[in-house]
ZAKE-820202 format. One record per residue: residue in three letters; x, y negated, z negated of N, C-alpha, C in turn. Coordinates in Angstrom, 1 decimal, m for minus. Layout:
REM ZAKE-820202
+------+--------+--------+--------+--------+--------+--------+--------+--------+--------+
! rest !    n.x !    n.y !    n.z !   ca.x !   ca.y !   ca.z !    c.x !    c.y !    c.z !
+------+--------+--------+--------+--------+--------+--------+--------+--------+--------+
!  ALA !      X !      Y !      Z !      X !      Y !      Z !      X !      Y !      Z !
...
+------+--------+--------+--------+--------+--------+--------+--------+--------+--------+
REM end
This chain:
REM ZAKE-820202
+------+--------+--------+--------+--------+--------+--------+--------+--------+--------+
! rest !    n.x !    n.y !    n.z !   ca.x !   ca.y !   ca.z !    c.x !    c.y !    c.z !
+------+--------+--------+--------+--------+--------+--------+--------+--------+--------+
!  MET !   75.1 !  m93.5 !  m98.1 !   75.5 !  m94.0 !  m99.3 !   74.5 !  m95.3 !  m99.6 !
!  GLN !   74.5 !  m95.7 ! m100.9 !   73.8 !  m96.9 ! m101.4 !   74.0 !  m98.1 ! m100.4 !
!  PRO !   73.2 !  m98.9 ! m100.1 !   73.4 ! m100.1 !  m99.3 !   73.9 ! m101.2 ! m100.2 !
!  GLU !   74.6 ! m102.3 !  m99.4 !   74.9 ! m103.5 ! m100.2 !   73.9 ! m104.1 ! m101.1 !
!  GLY !   74.5 ! m104.2 ! m102.5 !   73.6 ! m104.8 ! m103.4 !   73.1 ! m104.0 ! m104.2 !
!  SER !   73.4 ! m102.6 ! m104.1 !   72.8 ! m101.6 ! m104.9 !   73.9 ! m100.9 ! m105.7 !
!  ILE !   73.5 ! m100.1 ! m106.7 !   74.4 !  m99.4 ! m107.6 !   74.8 !  m98.2 ! m106.7 !
!  VAL !   76.2 !  m98.1 ! m106.5 !   76.7 !  m97.0 ! m105.6 !   77.1 !  m95.7 ! m106.5 !
!  GLU !   77.6 !  m96.2 ! m107.8 !   78.4 !  m95.1 ! m108.6 !   78.0 !  m95.3 ! m110.0 !
!  LEU !   78.0 !  m94.2 ! m110.7 !   77.8 !  m94.0 ! m112.0 !   79.0 !  m93.2 ! m112.5 !
!  CYS !   79.7 !  m93.7 ! m113.6 !   80.9 !  m92.9 ! m114.0 !   80.7 !  m92.5 ! m115.5 !
!  HIS !   80.9 !  m91.3 ! m115.8 !   81.0 !  m90.8 ! m117.2 !   82.5 !  m90.3 ! m117.4 !
!  VAL !   82.7 !  m90.9 ! m118.6 !   84.0 !  m90.5 ! m119.1 !   83.8 !  m89.3 ! m120.1 !
!  VAL !   84.8 !  m88.3 ! m119.8 !   84.7 !  m87.1 ! m120.6 !   86.1 !  m86.7 ! m121.2 !
!  GLU !   85.9 !  m85.9 ! m122.1 !   87.1 !  m85.2 ! m122.8 !   87.7 !  m84.1 ! m122.1 !
!  ASP !   86.7 !  m83.3 ! m121.4 !   86.8 !  m81.9 ! m120.7 !   86.2 !  m82.0 ! m119.4 !
!  LEU !   87.1 !  m82.2 ! m118.3 !   86.5 !  m82.5 ! m116.9 !   86.0 !  m81.1 ! m116.5 !
!  ASP !   86.6 !  m80.0 ! m116.8 !   86.0 !  m78.7 ! m116.4 !   84.5 !  m78.6 ! m117.0 !
!  ALA !   84.4 !  m78.7 ! m118.2 !   83.2 !  m78.5 ! m118.8 !   82.1 !  m79.5 ! m118.2 !
!  ALA !   82.5 !  m80.8 ! m118.0 !   81.6 !  m81.7 ! m117.4 !   81.2 !  m81.2 ! m116.0 !
!  LEU !   82.2 !  m80.8 ! m115.3 !   81.8 !  m80.4 ! m113.8 !   80.9 !  m79.3 ! m113.8 !
!  SER !   81.0 !  m78.4 ! m114.8 !   80.0 !  m77.3 ! m115.0 !   78.7 !  m77.7 ! m115.3 !
!  HIS !   78.6 !  m78.6 ! m116.2 !   77.1 !  m79.3 ! m116.7 !   76.7 !  m80.0 ! m115.3 !
!  TRP !   77.2 !  m80.8 ! m114.8 !   76.8 !  m81.6 ! m113.7 !   76.4 !  m80.8 ! m112.5 !
!  THR !   77.0 !  m79.9 ! m112.1 !   76.8 !  m79.0 ! m111.0 !   75.6 !  m77.9 ! m111.3 !
!  ARG !   75.7 !  m77.3 ! m112.5 !   75.0 !  m76.1 ! m112.8 !   73.7 !  m76.7 ! m113.2 !
!  ASP !   73.7 !  m77.6 ! m114.4 !   72.4 !  m78.1 ! m115.0 !   71.8 !  m79.2 ! m114.3 !
!  LEU !   72.6 !  m80.1 ! m113.5 !   71.7 !  m81.3 ! m113.0 !   71.7 !  m81.1 ! m111.4 !
!  GLY !   72.4 !  m80.2 ! m110.8 !   72.5 !  m80.1 ! m109.4 !   73.2 !  m81.2 ! m108.5 !
!  ALA !   74.0 !  m81.9 ! m109.3 !   74.9 !  m82.9 ! m108.6 !   76.0 !  m82.0 ! m107.9 !
!  GLY !   76.5 !  m82.5 ! m106.9 !   77.7 !  m82.0 ! m106.4 !   77.8 !  m81.6 ! m104.8 !
!  PRO !   78.6 !  m80.9 ! m104.3 !   79.8 !  m80.5 ! m105.0 !   80.8 !  m81.6 ! m105.3 !
!  PHE !   81.5 !  m81.4 ! m106.3 !   82.6 !  m82.3 ! m106.8 !   83.9 !  m82.1 ! m106.2 !
!  PHE !   84.3 !  m83.2 ! m105.8 !   85.8 !  m83.2 ! m105.1 !   86.8 !  m83.7 ! m106.3 !
!  VAL !   87.9 !  m82.9 ! m106.8 !   88.5 !  m83.3 ! m107.8 !   89.9 !  m83.6 ! m107.4 !
!  PHE !   90.6 !  m84.5 ! m108.1 !   92.0 !  m84.9 ! m107.9 !   92.6 !  m85.4 ! m109.0 !
!  ASP !   94.0 !  m85.4 ! m109.2 !   94.8 !  m86.1 ! m110.3 !   95.2 !  m87.5 ! m109.7 !
!  VAL !   95.1 !  m88.6 ! m110.6 !   95.2 !  m89.8 ! m110.2 !   96.6 !  m90.1 ! m111.0 !
!  PRO !   97.7 !  m90.2 ! m110.5 !   98.9 !  m90.6 ! m111.1 !   98.8 !  m92.0 ! m111.8 !
!  VAL !   99.8 !  m92.5 ! m112.6 !  100.0 !  m93.9 ! m113.0 !  100.2 !  m94.6 ! m111.7 !
!  LEU !   99.3 !  m95.5 ! m111.6 !   99.4 !  m96.4 ! m110.3 !  100.1 !  m97.7 ! m110.8 !
!  PRO !  101.0 !  m98.3 ! m109.9 !  101.7 !  m99.4 ! m110.3 !  100.9 ! m100.5 ! m110.5 !
!  GLY !  101.2 ! m101.5 ! m111.4 !  100.4 ! m102.8 ! m111.5 !   99.1 ! m102.7 ! m112.3 !
!  GLN !   99.0 ! m101.7 ! m113.0 !   97.8 ! m101.4 ! m113.9 !   97.9 ! m102.5 ! m115.0 !
!  LEU !   96.7 ! m103.2 ! m115.3 !   96.7 ! m104.1 ! m116.5 !   95.6 ! m103.6 ! m117.3 !
!  TYR !   95.7 ! m103.7 ! m118.6 !   94.5 ! m103.7 ! m119.7 !   94.5 ! m105.0 ! m120.2 !
!  TYR !   93.4 ! m105.5 ! m120.2 !   93.1 ! m107.0 ! m120.9 !   94.5 ! m107.8 ! m120.5 !
!  GLY !   95.0 ! m107.7 ! m119.3 !   96.0 ! m108.5 ! m118.8 !   97.4 ! m108.1 ! m119.1 !
!  GLU !   97.5 ! m107.0 ! m120.0 !   98.9 ! m106.5 ! m120.4 !   99.1 ! m105.1 ! m119.5 !
!  PRO !  100.4 ! m105.0 ! m119.2 !  100.8 ! m103.9 ! m118.5 !  100.4 ! m102.6 ! m119.2 !
!  THR !   99.9 ! m101.5 ! m118.6 !   99.5 ! m100.2 ! m119.3 !   99.9 !  m99.2 ! m118.1 !
!  ALA !   99.8 !  m98.0 ! m118.5 !  100.2 !  m96.8 ! m117.6 !   99.1 !  m95.8 ! m117.9 !
!  VAL !   98.2 !  m95.5 ! m117.0 !   97.1 !  m94.6 ! m117.2 !   97.1 !  m93.6 ! m116.2 !
!  SER !   97.0 !  m92.3 ! m116.4 !   96.8 !  m91.2 ! m115.5 !   95.4 !  m90.6 ! m115.8 !
!  MET !   95.0 !  m90.0 ! m114.9 !   93.6 !  m89.4 ! m115.0 !   93.3 !  m88.2 ! m114.1 !
!  ARG !   92.4 !  m87.4 ! m114.4 !   91.9 !  m86.4 ! m113.5 !   90.3 !  m86.8 ! m113.3 !
!  VAL !   90.0 !  m86.9 ! m112.1 !   88.6 !  m87.3 ! m111.7 !   87.9 !  m86.4 ! m110.7 !
!  GLY !   86.6 !  m86.4 ! m110.8 !   85.9 !  m85.7 ! m109.9 !   84.6 !  m86.5 ! m109.4 !
!  PHE !   84.5 !  m86.5 ! m108.1 !   83.5 !  m87.3 ! m107.4 !   82.4 !  m86.2 ! m106.6 !
!  GLY !   81.1 !  m86.6 ! m106.9 !   80.3 !  m85.9 ! m106.2 !   79.0 !  m86.7 ! m106.1 !
!  PHE !   78.1 !  m86.3 ! m105.2 !   76.8 !  m87.2 ! m105.2 !   75.7 !  m86.4 ! m105.7 !
!  SER !   74.7 !  m87.1 ! m106.2 !   73.5 !  m86.8 ! m106.6 !   72.3 !  m87.6 ! m105.9 !
!  GLY !   71.6 !  m87.2 ! m104.9 !   71.1 !  m87.9 ! m103.9 !   72.0 !  m88.9 ! m103.2 !
!  GLY !   71.7 !  m90.2 ! m103.3 !   72.4 !  m91.3 ! m102.6 !   73.4 !  m92.0 ! m103.6 !
!  VAL !   73.5 !  m91.3 ! m105.0 !   74.4 !  m92.1 ! m105.9 !   75.8 !  m91.2 ! m106.1 !
!  LEU !   76.7 !  m91.9 ! m106.1 !   78.0 !  m91.1 ! m106.4 !   78.2 !  m91.0 ! m108.0 !
!  ILE !   78.4 !  m89.8 ! m108.5 !   78.8 !  m89.6 ! m109.7 !   80.2 !  m89.4 ! m109.9 !
!  GLU !   81.0 !  m90.2 ! m110.7 !   82.3 !  m90.0 ! m111.0 !   82.4 !  m89.5 ! m112.5 !
!  LEU !   83.3 !  m88.4 ! m112.6 !   83.4 !  m87.8 ! m113.9 !   85.0 !  m88.0 ! m114.1 !
!  LEU !   85.4 !  m88.7 ! m115.1 !   86.8 !  m89.2 ! m115.4 !   87.3 !  m88.6 ! m116.8 !
!  GLN !   88.4 !  m88.1 ! m116.7 !   89.2 !  m87.5 ! m117.9 !   90.6 !  m88.2 ! m118.0 !
!  GLN !   90.7 !  m89.2 ! m118.7 !   92.1 !  m89.6 ! m118.9 !   93.2 !  m88.5 ! m119.4 !
!  THR !   94.2 !  m88.3 ! m118.8 !   95.3 !  m87.4 ! m119.1 !   96.5 !  m87.8 ! m119.8 !
!  ASN !   96.5 !  m89.1 ! m120.1 !   97.7 !  m89.6 ! m121.0 !   97.1 !  m90.5 ! m122.1 !
!  ASP !   98.0 !  m91.2 ! m122.8 !   97.5 !  m91.8 ! m123.9 !   97.8 !  m93.4 ! m123.6 !
!  GLY !   97.9 !  m93.8 ! m122.4 !   97.9 !  m95.2 ! m122.0 !   96.8 !  m96.0 ! m122.6 !
!  ALA !   96.9 !  m97.2 ! m122.9 !   95.9 !  m98.2 ! m123.4 !   94.8 !  m98.3 ! m122.2 !
!  SER !   93.7 !  m98.1 ! m122.6 !   92.6 !  m98.2 ! m121.5 !   91.1 !  m98.4 ! m122.1 !
!  PRO !   90.3 !  m98.8 ! m121.3 !   88.9 !  m98.9 ! m121.6 !   88.1 !  m97.6 ! m121.8 !
!  PHE !   88.8 !  m96.5 ! m121.1 !   88.4 !  m95.2 ! m121.1 !   88.6 !  m94.5 ! m122.4 !
!  ALA !   89.9 !  m94.7 ! m123.1 !   90.2 !  m94.2 ! m124.4 !   89.5 !  m95.0 ! m125.5 !
!  ASP !   89.3 !  m96.2 ! m125.2 !   88.5 !  m97.1 ! m126.0 !   87.1 !  m96.5 ! m126.2 !
!  PHE !   86.6 !  m96.3 ! m125.1 !   85.2 !  m95.8 ! m125.1 !   84.9 !  m94.4 ! m125.8 !
!  LEU !   85.9 !  m93.4 ! m125.4 !   85.9 !  m92.2 ! m126.1 !   86.0 !  m92.3 ! m127.6 !
!  GLN !   86.7 !  m93.2 ! m128.1 !   87.0 !  m93.3 ! m129.5 !   85.8 !  m94.0 ! m130.2 !
!  ALA !   85.2 !  m94.8 ! m129.6 !   84.1 !  m95.6 ! m130.2 !   82.7 !  m94.8 ! m129.9 !
!  ARG !   82.6 !  m94.1 ! m128.9 !   81.2 !  m93.7 ! m128.5 !   81.4 !  m92.1 ! m128.3 !
!  GLY !   82.4 !  m91.6 ! m127.9 !   82.4 !  m90.2 ! m127.3 !   82.1 !  m90.2 ! m125.9 !
!  GLU !   81.7 !  m89.0 ! m125.4 !   81.5 !  m88.9 ! m123.9 !   80.3 !  m89.7 ! m123.6 !
!  GLY !   80.2 !  m90.2 ! m122.2 !   79.0 !  m90.7 ! m121.7 !   79.2 !  m91.6 ! m120.6 !
!  LEU !   78.1 !  m92.6 ! m120.2 !   78.1 !  m93.4 ! m119.1 !   79.0 !  m94.5 ! m119.4 !
!  HIS !   80.2 !  m94.6 ! m118.7 !   81.3 !  m95.6 ! m119.0 !   81.0 !  m96.8 ! m118.2 !
!  HIS !   80.9 !  m96.6 ! m116.9 !   80.7 !  m97.8 ! m116.0 !   79.7 !  m97.5 ! m114.8 !
!  ILE !   79.3 !  m98.4 ! m114.3 !   78.6 !  m98.4 ! m113.0 !   79.4 !  m99.3 ! m112.0 !
!  MET !   79.2 !  m99.1 ! m110.7 !   79.7 !  m99.7 ! m109.4 !   78.7 ! m100.3 ! m108.6 !
!  PRO !   78.6 ! m101.5 ! m108.6 !   77.7 ! m102.0 ! m107.6 !   78.4 ! m102.0 ! m106.1 !
!  ARG !   77.5 ! m101.9 ! m105.1 !   78.2 ! m102.0 ! m103.6 !   78.1 ! m103.5 ! m103.4 !
!  ALA !   79.2 ! m104.3 ! m103.4 !   79.2 ! m105.5 ! m103.4 !   80.5 ! m106.1 ! m102.7 !
!  ASP !   80.6 ! m107.2 ! m102.1 !   81.7 ! m107.9 ! m101.9 !   82.7 ! m108.1 ! m103.1 !
!  PHE !   83.9 ! m107.6 ! m102.9 !   84.9 ! m107.7 ! m104.2 !   84.9 ! m109.2 ! m104.6 !
!  ASP !   85.3 ! m110.2 ! m103.9 !   85.6 ! m111.4 ! m104.2 !   84.3 ! m112.1 ! m104.7 !
!  ALA !   83.2 ! m112.0 ! m104.0 !   82.0 ! m112.5 ! m104.6 !   81.5 ! m111.9 ! m105.8 !
!  ALA !   81.5 ! m110.7 ! m106.1 !   81.0 ! m110.1 ! m107.3 !   82.1 ! m110.6 ! m108.4 !
!  HIS !   83.3 ! m110.4 ! m108.2 !   84.3 ! m111.0 ! m109.2 !   84.1 ! m112.3 ! m109.6 !
!  ALA !   83.8 ! m113.2 ! m108.7 !   83.5 ! m114.6 ! m109.0 !   82.2 ! m114.7 ! m110.0 !
!  ARG !   81.2 ! m113.9 ! m109.5 !   79.9 ! m113.9 ! m110.1 !   80.1 ! m113.5 ! m111.6 !
!  LEU !   80.7 ! m112.2 ! m111.9 !   81.0 ! m111.7 ! m113.3 !   81.8 ! m112.6 ! m114.0 !
!  SER !   82.8 ! m113.2 ! m113.4 !   83.9 ! m114.2 ! m114.1 !   83.0 ! m115.5 ! m114.6 !
!  ASP !   82.2 ! m115.9 ! m113.8 !   81.6 ! m117.1 ! m114.1 !   80.5 ! m116.7 ! m115.1 !
!  ALA !   80.0 ! m115.6 ! m115.3 !   79.2 ! m115.2 ! m116.4 !   79.9 ! m115.1 ! m117.7 !
!  GLY !   81.2 ! m115.1 ! m117.6 !   81.9 ! m115.2 ! m118.9 !   82.5 ! m113.8 ! m119.1 !
!  PHE !   82.4 ! m112.9 ! m118.3 !   82.9 ! m111.4 ! m118.6 !   84.5 ! m111.4 ! m118.3 !
!  LYS !   85.2 ! m110.7 ! m119.1 !   86.7 ! m110.6 ! m118.9 !   87.1 ! m109.2 ! m118.3 !
!  ILE !   88.2 ! m109.2 ! m117.6 !   88.6 ! m108.0 ! m116.9 !   89.3 ! m107.1 ! m118.0 !
!  ALA !   88.7 ! m105.8 ! m118.3 !   89.3 ! m105.0 ! m119.2 !   90.6 ! m104.2 ! m118.6 !
!  TYR !   90.2 ! m103.8 ! m117.2 !   91.2 ! m102.8 ! m116.5 !   91.3 ! m103.2 ! m115.1 !
!  SER !   92.6 ! m103.2 ! m114.5 !   92.6 ! m103.6 ! m113.1 !   93.7 ! m103.0 ! m112.4 !
!  GLY !   93.8 ! m102.8 ! m111.2 !   95.0 ! m102.4 ! m110.4 !   94.7 ! m102.3 ! m109.0 !
!  MET !   95.6 ! m101.5 ! m108.3 !   95.6 ! m101.5 ! m106.8 !   95.6 ! m100.1 ! m106.5 !
!  MET !   94.8 !  m99.5 ! m105.6 !   95.0 !  m98.1 ! m105.1 !   96.1 !  m98.0 ! m104.2 !
!  PRO !   96.8 !  m96.8 ! m104.1 !   97.8 !  m96.7 ! m103.2 !   97.7 !  m97.1 ! m101.8 !
!  SER !   96.3 !  m97.2 ! m101.3 !   96.2 !  m97.7 ! m100.0 !   95.8 !  m99.0 !  m99.9 !
!  GLY !   96.1 !  m99.7 ! m101.0 !   95.9 ! m101.4 ! m101.1 !   94.6 ! m101.9 ! m101.5 !
!  GLU !   93.5 ! m101.2 ! m102.0 !   92.2 ! m101.4 ! m102.2 !   92.3 ! m102.1 ! m103.8 !
!  ARG !   91.8 ! m103.2 ! m104.1 !   92.0 ! m103.8 ! m105.4 !   90.5 ! m103.3 ! m106.3 !
!  PHE !   90.8 ! m102.9 ! m107.6 !   89.7 ! m102.5 ! m108.4 !   89.8 ! m103.1 ! m109.7 !
!  CYS !   88.8 ! m103.3 ! m110.4 !   88.9 ! m103.8 ! m111.8 !   87.6 ! m103.4 ! m112.6 !
!  LEU !   87.7 ! m103.3 ! m113.7 !   86.5 ! m103.1 ! m114.6 !   86.4 ! m104.2 ! m115.4 !
!  PHE !   85.1 ! m104.8 ! m115.3 !   84.8 ! m105.9 ! m116.2 !   84.2 ! m105.5 ! m117.5 !
!  ASP !   84.6 ! m106.2 ! m118.6 !   84.1 ! m105.8 ! m120.0 !   82.6 ! m106.2 ! m120.1 !
!  THR !   81.7 ! m105.6 ! m119.5 !   80.3 ! m106.0 ! m119.9 !   79.7 ! m105.1 ! m120.9 !
!  PHE !   80.5 ! m104.3 ! m121.5 !   80.1 ! m103.3 ! m122.6 !   79.3 ! m103.8 ! m123.6 !
!  ALA !   79.7 ! m104.9 ! m124.4 !   79.0 ! m105.6 ! m125.5 !   77.8 ! m106.1 ! m125.1 !
!  ALA !   77.5 ! m106.6 ! m123.8 !   76.4 ! m107.1 ! m123.4 !   75.2 ! m106.1 ! m122.7 !
!  HIS !   75.9 ! m105.0 ! m122.4 !   75.1 ! m104.0 ! m121.5 !   75.3 ! m102.6 ! m121.8 !
!  GLY !   76.2 ! m102.3 ! m122.7 !   76.5 ! m100.9 ! m122.9 !   77.4 ! m100.2 ! m121.9 !
!  TYR !   77.8 ! m100.7 ! m121.0 !   78.8 ! m100.1 ! m119.9 !   79.6 ! m101.2 ! m119.4 !
!  TYR !   80.7 ! m100.8 ! m118.9 !   81.6 ! m101.5 ! m117.9 !   81.1 ! m101.6 ! m116.5 !
!  THR !   81.6 ! m102.7 ! m115.8 !   81.1 ! m102.8 ! m114.4 !   82.3 ! m102.9 ! m113.6 !
!  GLU !   82.5 ! m101.8 ! m112.6 !   83.6 ! m101.8 ! m111.8 !   83.4 ! m102.4 ! m110.5 !
!  LEU !   84.4 ! m103.1 ! m110.0 !   84.4 ! m103.5 ! m108.6 !   85.5 ! m102.9 ! m108.0 !
!  MET !   85.2 ! m102.5 ! m106.7 !   86.2 ! m101.8 ! m105.8 !   86.1 ! m102.1 ! m104.4 !
!  GLU !   87.1 ! m102.4 ! m103.8 !   87.3 ! m102.9 ! m102.4 !   87.0 ! m101.6 ! m101.7 !
!  LEU !   86.0 ! m101.4 ! m100.9 !   85.7 ! m100.2 ! m100.1 !   86.0 ! m100.3 !  m98.6 !
!  SER !   87.4 ! m100.0 !  m98.5 !   87.8 !  m99.9 !  m97.2 !   87.1 !  m99.0 !  m96.2 !
!  GLU !   87.6 !  m99.1 !  m94.9 !   86.8 !  m98.2 !  m94.0 !   87.3 !  m96.6 !  m94.3 !
!  ALA !   88.4 !  m96.6 !  m94.9 !   89.0 !  m95.2 !  m95.1 !   88.3 !  m94.5 !  m96.3 !
!  MET !   88.0 !  m95.5 !  m97.4 !   87.4 !  m95.1 !  m98.6 !   85.9 !  m94.8 !  m98.3 !
!  GLN !   85.2 !  m95.5 !  m97.4 !   83.7 !  m95.3 !  m97.1 !   83.7 !  m94.2 !  m96.1 !
!  GLY !   84.7 !  m93.7 !  m95.4 !   84.6 !  m92.4 !  m94.8 !   84.8 !  m91.4 !  m95.6 !
!  SER !   85.7 !  m91.4 !  m96.7 !   85.7 !  m90.4 !  m97.6 !   84.3 !  m90.2 !  m98.3 !
!  LEU !   83.8 !  m91.2 !  m98.8 !   82.6 !  m91.2 !  m99.4 !   81.4 !  m90.6 !  m98.6 !
!  SER !   81.4 !  m91.0 !  m97.3 !   80.4 !  m90.4 !  m96.3 !   80.6 !  m89.0 !  m96.4 !
!  LEU !   81.8 !  m88.4 !  m96.3 !   82.1 !  m87.0 !  m96.2 !   81.5 !  m86.2 !  m97.6 !
!  MET !   81.7 !  m86.8 !  m98.6 !   81.2 !  m86.4 !  m99.8 !   79.8 !  m86.3 !  m99.9 !
!  GLU !   79.1 !  m87.4 !  m99.4 !   77.6 !  m87.4 !  m99.2 !   77.2 !  m86.2 !  m98.2 !
!  LYS !   77.9 !  m86.1 !  m97.2 !   77.6 !  m85.1 !  m96.3 !   77.6 !  m83.7 !  m96.8 !
!  ALA !   78.6 !  m83.5 !  m97.7 !   78.8 !  m82.3 !  m98.5 !   77.6 !  m81.9 !  m99.3 !
!  HIS !   77.1 !  m83.1 ! m100.0 !   76.1 !  m83.0 ! m100.8 !   74.7 !  m82.6 ! m100.3 !
!  ALA !   74.6 !  m83.2 !  m99.0 !   73.3 !  m83.1 !  m98.3 !   73.1 !  m81.6 !  m97.7 !
!  SER !   74.4 !  m80.9 !  m97.4 !   74.3 !  m79.5 !  m96.9 !   74.7 !  m78.5 !  m97.9 !
!  TRP !   74.8 !  m78.8 !  m99.3 !   75.2 !  m77.9 ! m100.2 !   74.2 !  m77.2 ! m100.7 !
!  ASP !   74.4 !  m75.9 ! m101.0 !   73.3 !  m74.9 ! m101.3 !   73.0 !  m75.0 ! m102.8 !
!  GLY !   73.8 !  m75.7 ! m103.7 !   73.8 !  m75.9 ! m105.1 !   74.5 !  m74.8 ! m105.9 !
!  LYS !   75.2 !  m74.0 ! m105.2 !   75.8 !  m72.8 ! m105.9 !   77.2 !  m72.7 ! m105.4 !
!  THR !   77.3 !  m72.5 ! m104.0 !   78.7 !  m72.3 ! m103.4 !   79.6 !  m73.3 ! m103.6 !
!  ASP !   80.9 !  m73.0 ! m104.0 !   82.1 !  m73.9 ! m104.2 !   81.5 !  m75.2 ! m104.8 !
!  PRO !   81.1 !  m75.2 ! m106.0 !   80.7 !  m76.3 ! m106.5 !   81.8 !  m77.5 ! m107.0 !
!  VAL !   83.1 !  m76.8 ! m107.1 !   84.2 !  m77.7 ! m107.5 !   85.3 !  m77.5 ! m106.3 !
!  ARG !   85.8 !  m78.6 ! m105.8 !   86.7 !  m78.6 ! m104.5 !   87.8 !  m79.4 ! m104.7 !
!  GLY !   89.0 !  m79.1 ! m104.3 !   90.1 !  m80.1 ! m104.1 !   89.7 !  m81.4 ! m103.4 !
!  MET !   90.4 !  m82.5 ! m103.6 !   90.0 !  m83.5 ! m102.5 !   90.5 !  m83.3 ! m101.2 !
!  ASP !   91.6 !  m82.3 ! m101.0 !   91.9 !  m81.9 !  m99.6 !   90.9 !  m81.4 !  m98.8 !
!  ARG !   89.9 !  m80.8 !  m99.5 !   88.8 !  m80.1 !  m98.8 !   87.7 !  m81.0 !  m98.1 !
!  LEU !   88.0 !  m82.3 !  m98.2 !   87.1 !  m83.3 !  m97.5 !   87.5 !  m83.1 !  m96.0 !
!  ALA !   88.6 !  m82.7 !  m95.7 !   89.1 !  m82.7 !  m94.2 !   88.2 !  m81.6 !  m93.4 !
!  GLU !   87.7 !  m80.7 !  m94.1 !   86.8 !  m79.5 !  m93.6 !   85.6 !  m80.2 !  m93.2 !
!  LEU !   85.2 !  m81.2 !  m93.5 !   83.9 !  m81.9 !  m93.3 !   83.9 !  m82.8 !  m92.1 !
!  ALA !   85.1 !  m83.3 !  m91.7 !   85.2 !  m84.4 !  m90.7 !   84.9 !  m83.7 !  m89.3 !
+------+--------+--------+--------+--------+--------+--------+--------+--------+--------+
REM end
């Protein structure tokens, strides 16, 4: 996985996750992708106001970069829905590998506002800073716990040993096979 201070993830927001998974695996050689449904997480905020967003996501590596493909599955207010309405599918956000609090302070001090935030079921904080007008994408910060880093390492291991054809899309539960 990318070292501290580098971009670890590129996220594309899509309208049809299955079509996007096919393109990224077949045409671009990324993967395999591990797919799961993300339910509405408690405490989600959209520009400081409560929201309820569910999604279906796929994570897979291309070299050392994590590719996230995200399809929102409900109509909750979100920067994902905003992006699709304004631009259609495409690069939505990047995620640097950085200390959450230090990067949060740096982006806040630069005048950027948080578009979306919440907490993972396992307690990791996440947020999307609205860097869209300035840079054409949002910037995600995520606390990378040891457990989360372990999952990412297993995905990267799957990519390194993948033949590019077999089992391109897998459930997240399949990560256990790689441990």
